[in-house]
C-alpha positions in Angstrom: -124.5 43.2 -49.4 -125.7 44.1 -52.9 -129.2 43.2 -54.0 -128.0 40.7 -56.6 -126.0 38.9 -53.9 -129.0 38.6 -51.7 -131.1 37.3 -54.6 -128.4 34.8 -55.5 -128.2 33.7 -51.8 -132.0 33.2 -51.7 -132.0 31.1 -54.8 -129.1 29.0 -53.5 -131.0 28.5 -50.2 -134.1 27.3 -52.0 -132.0 25.0 -54.3 -130.3 23.4 -51.3 -133.6 23.0 -49.5 -135.1 21.4 -52.7 -132.2 19.0 -53.1 -132.1 17.9 -49.5 -135.8 17.7 -48.7 -136.3 14.0 -49.8 -133.5 12.9 -47.6 -134.8 14.9 -44.6 -138.3 13.4 -44.9 -136.8 9.9 -45.0 -134.6 10.6 -42.0 -137.5 12.0 -40.0 -139.7 9.0 -40.8 -136.9 6.6 -39.7 -136.4 8.5 -36.5 -140.1 8.2 -35.7 -139.9 4.4 -36.1 -136.6 4.0 -34.2 -136.3 2.4 -30.8 -135.2 4.2 -27.7 -131.8 5.8 -28.3 -128.7 4.8 -26.4 -128.2 7.9 -24.2 -125.0 6.5 -22.6 -123.4 6.2 -26.0 -124.1 9.9 -26.6 -123.5 11.3 -23.1 -120.1 9.7 -22.5 -118.3 11.4 -25.4 -120.1 14.7 -24.7 -119.0 14.5 -21.1 -115.4 13.8 -22.1 -115.4 16.8 -24.4 -116.7 19.0 -21.6 -114.0 17.8 -19.2 -111.4 18.4 -21.9 -112.5 22.0 -22.4 -112.5 22.6 -18.6 -109.0 21.2 -18.5 -107.9 23.5 -21.3 -109.4 26.5 -19.5 -107.8 25.6 -16.2 -104.4 25.2 -18.0 -104.8 28.5 -19.8 -105.6 30.4 -16.5 -102.5 29.1 -14.7 
């Protein structure tokens, strides 16, 4: 990768960080004030995806 590409990538990274930083700080503050998360609501879809991937692997092996 050329030097000018690396510099441009670095500038772009800082610009993205600068643009999104206010939203990140607000989101972090809201997450600190939030009540206990609903883990069942997160674990059920994750479990279903894991089972689906296992099913796909089993089908591909046979």
